[in-house]
C-alpha positions as CSV (number, residue, x, y, z in Angstrom):
1,M,1.2,12.8,14.9
2,A,-1.3,9.8,15.3
3,K,-2.0,8.5,18.5
4,R,-0.5,5.0,19.8
5,R,-3.6,2.9,20.3
6,K,-4.3,-0.2,22.2
7,L,-5.8,-2.0,19.1
8,G,-4.0,-1.2,15.7
9,N,-5.8,-3.3,13.4
10,P,-8.0,-1.5,10.7
11,L,-10.5,-4.3,10.7
12,A,-10.9,-3.4,14.5
13,L,-11.9,0.2,13.3
14,T,-14.1,-1.3,10.7
15,V,-16.1,-3.4,12.9
16,M,-16.5,-0.5,15.5
17,V,-17.9,1.7,12.7
18,L,-20.5,-0.9,11.6
19,L,-21.5,-1.6,15.5
20,A,-22.1,2.3,15.8
21,E,-24.9,1.8,13.1
22,R,-26.4,-1.2,15.3
23,S,-25.8,-4.2,17.3
24,M,-24.8,-7.2,15.0
25,H,-23.3,-10.7,15.8
26,P,-19.9,-11.6,13.8
27,Y,-21.6,-13.5,11.1
28,E,-23.8,-10.3,10.2
29,I,-20.8,-8.2,10.5
30,A,-19.1,-10.5,7.9
31,Q,-21.9,-10.3,5.6
32,T,-22.6,-6.7,5.7
33,L,-18.9,-6.1,4.9
34,R,-19.1,-8.2,1.9
35,R,-22.2,-6.6,0.7
36,R,-20.6,-3.3,1.0
37,G,-17.4,-4.5,-1.0
38,K,-15.3,-3.6,1.9
39,E,-12.8,-6.5,1.0
40,H,-11.1,-3.9,-1.5
41,S,-10.2,-1.5,0.9
42,V,-9.7,-3.3,4.3
43,K,-7.7,-6.4,4.6
44,I,-10.4,-8.7,5.9
45,N,-9.7,-12.2,7.5
46,F,-13.6,-13.3,7.9
47,G,-12.3,-16.2,10.0
48,S,-10.6,-13.7,12.5
49,L,-13.8,-11.6,13.0
50,Y,-14.5,-13.3,16.3
51,T,-11.3,-12.8,17.7
52,V,-11.4,-9.3,16.6
53,V,-14.9,-8.7,18.4
54,Q,-13.3,-10.3,21.1
55,N,-10.3,-7.9,21.5
56,L,-12.6,-5.3,21.3
57,E,-14.7,-6.5,24.0
58,K,-11.7,-6.9,26.1
59,H,-10.7,-3.2,26.0
60,G,-14.3,-2.3,26.6
61,Y,-14.9,-1.0,23.3
62,V,-17.8,-3.4,22.3
63,E,-20.3,-5.2,24.7
64,V,-22.7,-8.0,24.4
65,T,-26.2,-6.4,24.0
66,D,-28.5,-9.5,23.4
67,V,-28.3,-13.3,22.9
68,Q,-30.6,-14.5,20.1
69,R,-31.8,-18.1,19.6
70,Q,-34.1,-19.0,16.7
71,G,-35.4,-22.7,16.5
72,N,-32.7,-25.1,17.1
73,R,-30.1,-22.8,15.6
74,P,-27.2,-22.3,17.7
75,E,-27.1,-18.9,19.8
76,R,-26.0,-15.6,18.3
77,T,-24.4,-13.2,20.4
78,L,-25.2,-9.3,19.4
79,Y,-22.5,-6.9,20.0
80,G,-22.8,-3.2,20.4
81,I,-20.6,-0.2,20.6
82,T,-19.8,1.2,24.1
83,G,-19.1,5.1,24.9
84,A,-15.8,4.3,25.2
85,G,-15.5,2.5,21.7
86,R,-17.5,5.3,20.2
87,A,-15.1,7.8,21.2
88,E,-11.9,5.5,20.3
89,M,-13.6,5.0,16.9
90,L,-14.1,8.7,16.4
91,D,-10.8,9.9,17.4
92,W,-8.9,7.0,15.4
93,L,-11.1,7.8,12.0
94,S,-10.3,11.5,12.6
95,D,-6.4,10.6,12.8
96,L,-6.5,8.4,9.7
97,I,-8.0,11.1,7.8
98,A,-6.1,14.2,9.0
99,V,-2.7,12.9,9.9
100,P,-0.7,11.6,7.0
101,A,1.2,8.2,8.3
102,A,4.5,7.0,7.1
103,E,3.7,4.4,4.8
104,F,6.3,2.0,2.9
105,P,4.4,0.5,-0.2
106,V,6.5,-2.2,-1.6
107,F,6.5,-0.5,-5.2
108,D,8.1,2.6,-3.5
109,T,10.8,0.3,-2.0
110,A,11.3,-1.4,-5.4
111,L,11.9,2.1,-7.2
112,S,14.5,3.1,-4.5
113,L,16.4,0.2,-5.4
114,L,16.0,0.5,-9.1
115,P,19.7,1.0,-10.4
116,V,20.9,-2.6,-9.5
117,L,18.6,-3.7,-12.6
118,P,19.7,-3.0,-16.2
119,P,17.8,-0.2,-17.7
120,D,16.6,-2.5,-20.6
121,E,14.9,-5.1,-18.1
122,V,13.5,-2.2,-16.0
123,A,11.6,-0.7,-19.1
124,E,10.2,-4.4,-19.9
125,L,9.3,-5.0,-16.0
126,L,7.5,-1.8,-16.0
127,L,5.6,-2.4,-18.9
128,D,4.5,-5.8,-17.4
129,R,3.3,-3.6,-14.1
130,E,1.5,-1.1,-16.6
131,T,-0.3,-4.1,-18.1
132,A,-1.1,-5.6,-15.0
133,Q,-2.2,-2.1,-13.4
134,S,-4.4,-1.5,-16.6
135,I,-6.3,-4.7,-16.0
136,R,-6.6,-4.1,-12.3
137,A,-7.9,-0.4,-13.1
138,A,-10.5,-2.0,-15.6
139,A,-11.6,-4.4,-12.9
140,L,-11.9,-1.8,-10.3
141,R,-14.1,0.2,-12.7
142,G,-16.4,-2.5,-13.1
143,V,-16.7,-3.0,-9.3
144,L,-17.3,0.8,-8.8
145,T,-20.2,0.7,-11.3
146,Q,-21.7,-2.4,-9.4
147,L,-21.3,-0.6,-6.0
148,S,-22.6,2.6,-7.3
149,D,-25.6,1.2,-8.6
150,A,-26.5,-0.3,-5.1
151,L,-24.9,2.2,-2.8
152,P,-24.7,5.9,-2.4
153,R,-21.4,7.2,-3.5
154,I,-20.2,8.1,0.3
155,F,-20.0,4.3,0.9
156,V,-17.8,3.8,-2.1
157,V,-15.5,6.6,-2.1
158,E,-12.6,4.7,-1.0
159,T,-13.0,2.2,-4.3
160,E,-13.2,5.6,-6.3
161,Y,-9.8,6.8,-4.3
162,Q,-8.2,3.5,-5.3
163,L,-9.0,3.8,-9.0
164,H,-7.6,7.4,-9.2
165,M,-4.4,6.3,-7.5
166,I,-4.0,3.4,-9.9
167,E,-4.5,5.7,-12.9
168,A,-2.0,8.0,-11.6
169,Q,0.5,5.2,-11.0
170,L,-0.4,4.2,-14.5
171,E,0.3,7.5,-15.9
172,W,3.5,7.8,-14.2
173,I,4.9,4.5,-15.2
174,K,4.0,5.2,-19.0
175,G,5.9,8.5,-18.8
176,F,9.0,7.1,-16.7
177,R,9.1,4.0,-18.7
178,K,9.3,6.0,-22.0
179,E,12.2,7.9,-20.6
180,V,14.1,4.8,-19.7
181,A,13.5,3.3,-23.0
182,D,14.5,6.5,-25.0
183,S,17.7,6.8,-22.5
184,T,16.4,10.4,-21.6
185,V,16.1,9.9,-17.9
186,G,18.7,11.7,-15.7
187,G,21.7,9.4,-14.7
188,I,21.1,7.0,-17.4
189,E,24.8,6.9,-18.7
190,E,26.0,6.0,-15.1
191,W,23.4,3.4,-15.1
192,K,24.3,1.9,-18.0
193,S,28.0,1.9,-17.3
194,F,27.5,0.4,-13.9
195,H,25.8,-2.6,-15.7
196,E,28.5,-2.5,-18.7
197,T,31.6,-2.5,-16.5
198,G,30.3,-3.7,-13.1
199,E,31.9,-0.8,-11.5
200,V,30.4,1.8,-9.2
201,P,30.3,5.2,-11.4
202,Q,32.5,7.9,-9.8
203,D,29.6,10.1,-9.7
204,W,27.7,7.7,-7.6
205,Q,30.5,7.4,-5.3
206,E,30.7,11.2,-4.7
207,L,27.2,11.3,-4.0
208,D,27.4,8.9,-1.0
209,E,30.2,11.2,0.2
210,Q,27.9,14.2,0.0
211,D,25.9,15.3,3.2
212,I,22.5,15.2,1.6
213,V,19.8,14.1,3.4
214,L,16.7,13.3,1.3
215,D,13.7,13.8,3.8
216,P,10.9,16.1,2.5
217,E,9.7,16.4,6.2
218,R,13.1,17.9,7.1
219,E,13.0,21.8,8.2
220,V,15.3,23.9,5.7
C-alpha cells in the first residue's frame, strides 16, 4: 500500500525531480516542463508553481540555493532539492511505479451505470467516443513524433503509454459497441425490456438479492 504523504500533488513530485537535476527558479521550471511536453502527463497549473515550490520549502524538501540579479531585472530565487526532498522524491516515485493505486476514471464510472441508457443510444454514444478518441490518438502520435525527435525515449515514455492506453480503449469500444448494436451482448434482452416497459427485470432484482461481491482484490 502506498504511504500517506505530506504532499500529494503530483506536480510537487515533478518539481522535485527537476530540481534533482539542477537548481532552478520557478519560471525556469515552467519552461522546462513545457519543453519536455509534461503538460500531457501531469496536470500543470503554471500559475501555481510558486505555491508548489513554497509548500515544498515549508516541508523541508527544497531550499533556496541562490538569488540571481541580471541588470534591472527582478531578482530570481533559485531552489534546489534537499536531502529530505531527495529521499521523499525517490520513495514517492517508487511507490507510484510499483504499487497500483485505486483510481476511479470517469469513463469507468459511466460504464458501471450503463443500463440506465437505452442500448441504441449507448451504441451511438460509444461511436461518438470512438471518433473523439481516434482524433486524440492521432494528435498524440504527432506529439510523440515531435518529442521523440527532440528527446531520448526515456523522457517520452509516459506519452507512449498514454497512446497505447487510448488505442487499447478504442479496440475495446469497437468490439463492445458492435455487440450492443448487434444485440449479442449478455443481458441485452433484459436491458431492452427495462427501457420498453419501465420495469426492472426480475433477473436484475434477483441479482441484487444474491450475496455477490465484485471485488477483484478480495481473497477467494
